[in-house]
Residue frames as a rotation matrix with the C-alpha (Angstrom) as fourth column:
MET 1
0.721 -0.684 0.113 -142.65
-0.042 0.120 0.992 -139.86
-0.692 -0.720 0.057 -211.06
GLU 2
0.230 -0.648 0.727 -140.81
0.902 0.422 0.091 -140.74
-0.365 0.635 0.681 -214.29
TYR 3
0.611 0.064 0.789 -141.23
0.516 -0.788 -0.336 -137.18
0.601 0.612 -0.514 -215.49
PHE 4
0.938 -0.248 0.243 -139.70
-0.347 -0.657 0.669 -135.76
-0.006 -0.712 -0.702 -212.30
VAL 5
0.449 -0.810 0.377 -136.77
0.251 0.519 0.817 -138.19
-0.858 -0.272 0.436 -212.44
SER 6
0.323 -0.277 0.905 -136.30
0.945 0.035 -0.326 -137.29
0.059 0.960 0.273 -216.11
LEU 7
0.833 0.001 0.554 -136.14
0.039 -0.998 -0.056 -133.61
0.552 0.068 -0.831 -215.15
LEU 8
0.790 -0.573 0.217 -133.62
-0.329 -0.098 0.939 -134.37
-0.517 -0.813 -0.266 -212.41
GLY 9
0.331 -0.665 0.669 -131.55
0.685 0.657 0.314 -136.43
-0.648 0.355 0.674 -214.85
SER 10
0.497 -0.088 0.864 -131.60
0.725 -0.505 -0.468 -133.58
0.477 0.859 -0.187 -217.35
PHE 11
0.938 -0.121 0.325 -130.67
-0.272 -0.837 0.474 -131.14
0.214 -0.533 -0.818 -214.59
LEU 12
0.583 -0.754 0.304 -127.72
-0.024 0.358 0.933 -133.33
-0.812 -0.551 0.191 -213.57
PHE 13
0.305 -0.443 0.843 -126.61
0.906 0.408 -0.114 -133.98
-0.294 0.798 0.525 -217.15
GLY 14
0.624 0.011 0.782 -126.72
0.468 -0.807 -0.361 -130.31
0.627 0.591 -0.508 -218.12
GLY 15
0.939 -0.254 0.233 -125.13
-0.343 -0.617 0.709 -129.12
-0.037 -0.745 -0.666 -214.89
MET 16
0.459 -0.806 0.374 -122.21
0.275 0.529 0.803 -131.54
-0.845 -0.266 0.464 -215.14
LEU 17
0.281 -0.309 0.909 -121.69
0.960 0.089 -0.266 -130.75
0.002 0.947 0.321 -218.80
LEU 18
0.772 0.080 0.631 -121.83
0.199 -0.973 -0.120 -126.99
0.604 0.218 -0.767 -218.31
PHE 19
0.879 -0.450 0.157 -119.58
-0.336 -0.352 0.874 -126.97
-0.338 -0.821 -0.460 -215.26
SER 20
0.366 -0.798 0.478 -116.93
0.352 0.594 0.723 -129.33
-0.861 -0.097 0.499 -216.56
LEU 21
-0.009 -0.379 0.925 -116.72
0.994 0.097 0.050 -128.18
-0.109 0.920 0.376 -220.17
GLY 22
0.445 0.285 0.849 -117.90
0.544 -0.839 -0.003 -124.60
0.712 0.463 -0.528 -220.08
PHE 23
0.986 0.075 0.152 -117.21
-0.070 -0.638 0.767 -123.14
0.154 -0.766 -0.623 -216.68
GLY 24
0.579 -0.815 0.023 -113.78
0.393 0.304 0.868 -124.65
-0.714 -0.494 0.496 -216.11
ALA 25
-0.061 -0.614 0.787 -112.43
0.995 0.022 0.095 -123.86
-0.075 0.789 0.610 -219.56
LEU 26
0.427 0.301 0.852 -113.87
0.510 -0.859 0.048 -120.35
0.747 0.414 -0.521 -219.64
SER 27
0.958 -0.126 -0.259 -112.50
0.186 -0.417 0.890 -119.51
-0.220 -0.900 -0.376 -216.20
PHE 28
0.121 -0.992 0.027 -108.96
0.568 0.092 0.818 -120.03
-0.814 -0.084 0.574 -217.46
LYS 29
-0.107 -0.117 0.987 -109.72
0.967 -0.242 0.076 -118.20
0.231 0.963 0.139 -220.69
PHE 30
0.380 0.432 0.818 -111.13
0.372 -0.881 0.292 -115.02
0.847 0.193 -0.496 -219.15
LEU 31
0.988 -0.069 0.137 -109.41
-0.153 -0.403 0.902 -114.81
-0.006 -0.912 -0.409 -215.75
GLU 32
0.116 -0.992 0.057 -105.78
-0.917 -0.129 -0.378 -114.50
0.382 -0.008 -0.924 -214.78
PRO 33
-0.064 -0.152 -0.986 -104.37
-0.123 0.982 -0.143 -118.00
0.990 0.112 -0.081 -214.11
SER 34
-0.927 -0.316 -0.201 -103.93
0.150 0.181 -0.972 -117.47
0.343 -0.931 -0.120 -210.35
VAL 35
-0.584 0.794 0.169 -107.44
-0.765 -0.469 -0.442 -116.03
-0.272 -0.387 0.881 -210.00
ALA 36
0.145 0.632 -0.762 -108.92
-0.810 0.518 0.276 -118.82
0.568 0.577 0.586 -212.14
LYS 37
-0.476 -0.411 -0.778 -107.14
0.048 0.871 -0.489 -121.47
0.878 -0.271 -0.395 -210.08
ASN 38
-0.994 0.107 0.030 -108.48
-0.044 -0.128 -0.991 -120.11
-0.102 -0.986 0.132 -206.79
PHE 39
-0.333 0.925 -0.182 -111.94
-0.932 -0.352 -0.084 -119.59
-0.142 0.141 0.980 -208.28
ILE 40
0.031 0.287 -0.957 -112.12
-0.539 0.811 0.226 -123.16
0.842 0.509 0.180 -209.59
ARG 41
-0.757 -0.398 -0.518 -110.89
0.182 0.633 -0.752 -124.58
0.627 -0.664 -0.407 -206.28
LYS 42
-0.892 0.437 0.111 -113.60
-0.297 -0.385 -0.874 -122.70
-0.340 -0.813 0.473 -204.40
THR 43
-0.115 0.915 -0.387 -116.38
-0.992 -0.129 -0.012 -123.77
-0.062 0.383 0.922 -206.76
PHE 44
-0.514 -0.126 -0.849 -115.61
-0.430 0.894 0.127 -127.49
0.743 0.430 -0.513 -207.04
PRO 45
-0.978 0.210 -0.003 -117.08
0.111 0.504 -0.856 -128.36
-0.179 -0.838 -0.516 -203.62
TYR 46
-0.274 0.925 -0.263 -120.39
-0.623 -0.379 -0.684 -126.86
-0.732 -0.024 0.680 -204.79
PHE 47
-0.131 0.152 -0.980 -120.21
-0.928 0.329 0.175 -128.91
0.349 0.932 0.098 -207.98
TYR 48
-0.797 -0.232 -0.558 -119.63
-0.099 0.961 -0.258 -132.11
0.596 -0.151 -0.789 -206.04
ASN 49
-0.820 0.571 0.049 -122.38
-0.036 0.033 -0.999 -131.32
-0.572 -0.820 -0.006 -203.51
TYR 50
-0.096 0.763 -0.639 -124.74
-0.915 -0.321 -0.246 -130.62
-0.392 0.561 0.729 -206.41
THR 51
-0.319 -0.109 -0.942 -123.79
-0.682 0.716 0.148 -133.92
0.658 0.690 -0.303 -208.05
LEU 52
-0.981 -0.062 -0.182 -124.25
0.083 0.717 -0.692 -135.81
0.174 -0.694 -0.698 -204.77
PHE 53
-0.601 0.798 -0.046 -127.62
-0.316 -0.290 -0.903 -134.25
-0.734 -0.528 0.427 -204.02
VAL 54
0.053 0.675 -0.736 -129.15
-0.976 -0.122 -0.182 -134.67
-0.213 0.727 0.653 -207.48
SER 55
-0.413 -0.232 -0.881 -127.78
-0.533 0.846 0.027 -138.17
0.739 0.480 -0.473 -208.10
GLY 56
-0.996 0.086 0.036 -128.96
0.011 0.501 -0.866 -139.17
-0.092 -0.861 -0.499 -204.62
LEU 57
-0.277 0.949 -0.151 -132.48
-0.611 -0.295 -0.734 -137.94
-0.741 -0.111 0.662 -205.44
ILE 58
0.025 0.240 -0.970 -132.43
-0.951 0.305 0.051 -139.78
0.308 0.922 0.236 -208.75
PHE 59
-0.824 -0.372 -0.427 -131.32
-0.224 0.907 -0.357 -142.93
0.520 -0.199 -0.831 -206.92
LEU 60
-0.857 0.496 0.143 -134.09
-0.048 0.199 -0.979 -142.72
-0.514 -0.845 -0.147 -204.32
LEU 61
0.024 0.918 -0.396 -136.85
-0.681 -0.275 -0.678 -141.81
-0.732 0.286 0.619 -206.75
GLY 62
-0.203 -0.203 -0.958 -135.47
-0.934 0.334 0.127 -144.13
0.294 0.921 -0.257 -209.41
LEU 63
-0.936 -0.106 0.336 -136.08
-0.247 0.877 -0.413 -147.12
-0.250 -0.470 -0.847 -207.15
ASN 64
-0.115 0.981 0.156 -139.76
-0.087 0.146 -0.985 -146.75
-0.989 -0.127 0.069 -208.07
ILE 65
0.455 0.255 -0.853 -139.01
-0.802 -0.299 -0.517 -146.61
-0.387 0.920 0.069 -211.80
SER 66
0.800 -0.313 -0.512 -136.24
-0.168 0.702 -0.692 -149.03
0.576 0.639 0.509 -212.63
LYS 67
0.826 -0.561 -0.058 -133.53
0.307 0.360 0.881 -150.89
-0.473 -0.745 0.469 -210.79
ALA 68
0.149 -0.793 0.591 -131.12
0.982 0.048 -0.184 -150.01
0.117 0.608 0.785 -213.61
VAL 69
0.362 0.050 0.931 -131.85
0.185 -0.982 -0.019 -146.28
0.914 0.179 -0.365 -213.28
ALA 70
0.957 0.034 0.289 -131.40
-0.272 -0.254 0.928 -146.46
0.105 -0.967 -0.234 -209.51
ALA 71
0.645 -0.758 0.094 -128.18
0.632 0.599 0.492 -148.48
-0.429 -0.258 0.866 -209.81
LEU 72
0.084 -0.625 0.776 -126.65
0.859 -0.349 -0.375 -146.08
0.505 0.698 0.508 -212.32
ALA 73
0.560 0.166 0.812 -127.57
-0.150 -0.943 0.296 -143.07
0.815 -0.288 -0.503 -210.20
PHE 74
0.974 -0.218 0.069 -125.99
-0.020 0.221 0.975 -144.80
-0.228 -0.951 0.211 -207.21
VAL 75
0.358 -0.886 0.296 -122.77
0.934 0.347 -0.089 -145.32
-0.024 0.308 0.951 -209.19
ILE 76
0.106 -0.271 0.957 -122.59
0.335 -0.896 -0.291 -141.57
0.936 0.351 -0.004 -209.80
PHE 77
0.800 0.289 0.526 -123.41
-0.357 -0.475 0.804 -140.84
0.482 -0.831 -0.276 -206.15
ALA 78
0.913 -0.409 0.004 -120.96
0.257 0.581 0.772 -143.34
-0.318 -0.704 0.635 -204.68
SER 79
0.217 -0.895 0.391 -118.05
0.971 0.154 -0.185 -142.45
0.105 0.419 0.902 -206.98
THR 80
0.419 -0.025 0.908 -118.47
0.151 -0.984 -0.097 -138.73
0.895 0.178 -0.408 -206.35
ILE 81
0.998 0.004 0.056 -117.59
-0.055 -0.164 0.985 -139.15
0.013 -0.987 -0.163 -202.67
PRO 82
0.407 -0.913 -0.001 -113.98
0.657 0.292 0.695 -140.35
-0.635 -0.284 0.719 -203.10
THR 83
0.084 -0.352 0.932 -113.55
0.889 -0.397 -0.230 -138.04
0.451 0.848 0.279 -206.07
SER 84
0.563 0.216 0.798 -114.41
0.011 -0.967 0.254 -135.00
0.826 -0.134 -0.547 -203.96
LYS 85
0.955 -0.082 0.285 -112.84
-0.294 -0.125 0.948 -136.08
-0.042 -0.989 -0.144 -200.67
ILE 86
0.466 -0.816 0.341 -109.67
0.347 0.524 0.778 -137.83
-0.814 -0.244 0.528 -201.84
LEU 87
0.157 -0.429 0.890 -108.93
0.983 0.155 -0.098 -137.11
-0.096 0.890 0.446 -205.50
MET 88
0.704 0.165 0.691 -109.53
0.373 -0.913 -0.163 -133.34
0.604 0.373 -0.705 -205.54
PRO 89
0.893 -0.445 0.066 -107.32
-0.303 -0.486 0.820 -132.63
-0.333 -0.752 -0.569 -202.50
ALA 90
0.268 -0.826 0.497 -104.61
0.519 0.558 0.647 -134.82
-0.812 0.084 0.578 -204.09
ILE 91
0.352 -0.085 0.932 -104.88
0.890 -0.278 -0.361 -132.84
0.290 0.957 -0.022 -207.34
ASN 92
0.915 0.038 0.401 -104.57
-0.048 -0.978 0.202 -129.56
0.400 -0.204 -0.894 -205.44
GLN 93
0.711 -0.690 0.138 -101.60
-0.125 0.069 0.990 -130.85
-0.692 -0.721 -0.037 -203.44
ALA 94
0.187 -0.643 0.743 -99.83
0.854 0.480 0.200 -132.03
-0.485 0.597 0.639 -206.60
ALA 95
0.535 0.061 0.843 -100.40
0.623 -0.702 -0.345 -128.65
0.571 0.709 -0.414 -208.24
ASP 96
0.966 -0.115 0.233 -99.21
-0.235 -0.769 0.594 -126.73
0.111 -0.628 -0.770 -205.17
SER 97
0.474 -0.832 0.289 -96.04
-0.125 0.261 0.957 -128.81
-0.872 -0.490 0.020 -204.83
LYS 98
0.262 -0.341 -0.903 -95.34
-0.916 -0.383 -0.121 -128.55
-0.305 0.859 -0.412 -208.58
GLN 99
-0.513 -0.312 0.800 -95.55
-0.118 0.949 0.294 -132.32
-0.850 0.057 -0.524 -209.15
LYS 100
-0.324 0.395 -0.860 -96.49
-0.893 -0.428 0.140 -131.94
-0.313 0.813 0.491 -212.81
ARG 101
-0.757 0.001 -0.653 -96.54
-0.358 0.836 0.417 -135.64
0.546 0.549 -0.632 -213.73
ASN 102
-0.837 0.460 -0.296 -98.67
0.529 0.540 -0.655 -136.52
-0.141 -0.705 -0.695 -210.70
PHE 103
-0.468 0.672 -0.574 -100.97
-0.276 -0.728 -0.627 -133.55
-0.840 -0.135 0.526 -211.32
VAL 104
-0.483 0.259 -0.837 -101.52
-0.872 -0.052 0.487 -134.53
0.082 0.965 0.251 -214.97
PHE 105
-0.851 0.142 -0.505 -102.29
0.087 0.988 0.131 -138.13
0.517 0.067 -0.853 -213.99
LEU 106
-0.716 0.583 -0.384 -104.71
0.542 0.118 -0.832 -137.18
-0.440 -0.804 -0.401 -211.20
HIS 107
-0.440 0.552 -0.709 -106.39
-0.510 -0.803 -0.309 -134.46
-0.739 0.226 0.634 -213.23
THR 108
-0.644 0.163 -0.747 -106.83
-0.666 0.360 0.653 -136.84
0.376 0.919 -0.123 -216.17
LEU 109
-0.856 0.338 -0.391 -108.39
0.452 0.857 -0.248 -139.36
0.251 -0.389 -0.887 -213.80
SER 110
-0.551 0.678 -0.486 -110.84
0.240 -0.429 -0.871 -136.76
-0.799 -0.597 0.073 -212.48
VAL 111
-0.450 0.366 -0.815 -111.76
-0.827 -0.514 0.227 -135.74
-0.336 0.776 0.534 -216.04
ALA 112
-0.794 0.123 -0.595 -112.35
-0.241 0.835 0.495 -139.40
0.558 0.537 -0.633 -216.94
ILE 113
-0.776 0.536 -0.333 -114.60
0.588 0.421 -0.690 -139.82
-0.230 -0.731 -0.642 -213.90
THR 114
-0.415 0.628 -0.658 -116.60
-0.242 -0.773 -0.586 -136.71
-0.877 -0.084 0.474 -214.79
ILE 115
-0.550 0.196 -0.812 -116.97
-0.829 -0.007 0.560 -137.84
0.104 0.981 0.166 -218.41
SER 116
-0.864 0.246 -0.439 -118.12
0.213 0.969 0.122 -141.26
0.456 0.012 -0.890 -217.21
HIS 117
-0.638 0.667 -0.385 -120.69
0.385 -0.157 -0.910 -139.56
-0.667 -0.729 -0.156 -214.95
ILE 118
-0.386 0.475 -0.791 -122.00
-0.712 -0.699 -0.072 -137.56
-0.587 0.535 0.608 -217.91
ILE 119
-0.677 0.096 -0.729 -122.25
-0.545 0.600 0.585 -140.72
0.494 0.794 -0.354 -220.04
ILE 120
-0.866 0.375 -0.330 -123.98
0.495 0.736 -0.462 -142.61
0.069 -0.563 -0.823 -217.21
CYS 121
-0.510 0.692 -0.510 -126.42
-0.034 -0.609 -0.792 -139.75
-0.860 -0.387 0.334 -216.84
ALA 122
-0.462 0.315 -0.829 -127.17
-0.884 -0.241 0.401 -139.91
-0.073 0.918 0.390 -220.57
VAL 123
-0.815 0.154 -0.558 -127.88
-0.003 0.963 0.270 -143.63
0.579 0.222 -0.784 -220.19
ILE 124
-0.751 0.576 -0.322 -130.21
0.437 0.069 -0.897 -142.87
-0.495 -0.814 -0.304 -217.28
LEU 125
-0.384 0.612 -0.692 -132.11
-0.584 -0.741 -0.331 -140.39
-0.715 0.276 0.642 -219.45
TYR 126
-0.597 0.138 -0.790 -132.35
-0.692 0.410 0.594 -142.97
0.406 0.902 -0.150 -222.23
LEU 127
-0.892 0.221 -0.395 -133.62
0.332 0.912 -0.239 -145.68
0.308 -0.345 -0.887 -219.88
ILE 128
-0.608 0.702 -0.372 -136.29
0.147 -0.361 -0.921 -143.38
-0.780 -0.615 0.116 -218.52
SER 129
-0.366 0.449 -0.815 -137.44
-0.793 -0.609 0.020 -142.47
-0.488 0.653 0.579 -222.03
VAL 130
-0.663 0.089 -0.744 -137.91
-0.534 0.641 0.552 -146.04
0.525 0.763 -0.377 -223.32
């Protein structure tokens, strides 16, 4: 069971890292800004569903391994819901209405949440390995 949860943790860690750092940045580098913006907006729901599904599995299976692993996975799971349902629409609305200051604040908050998820996932992987 620990091996499977470790694989899921690695899957989540790598997926979040690749999407947030690689995919997002490269979209704006290689696509026209308007195309990149629409592309990113259409892919973020998949990213959040992926994060919810995998962190939820880690939570459920982690209950048999460690309460700390399960609790950390639950933090990722629970904080992804308002991020995807409240924060992302607010970011899009701020961008669409050209509220630059509000957009920068909300986007920075979403980046901080994603970075915290990546760090939490790294801690999960460490806890499973010791």
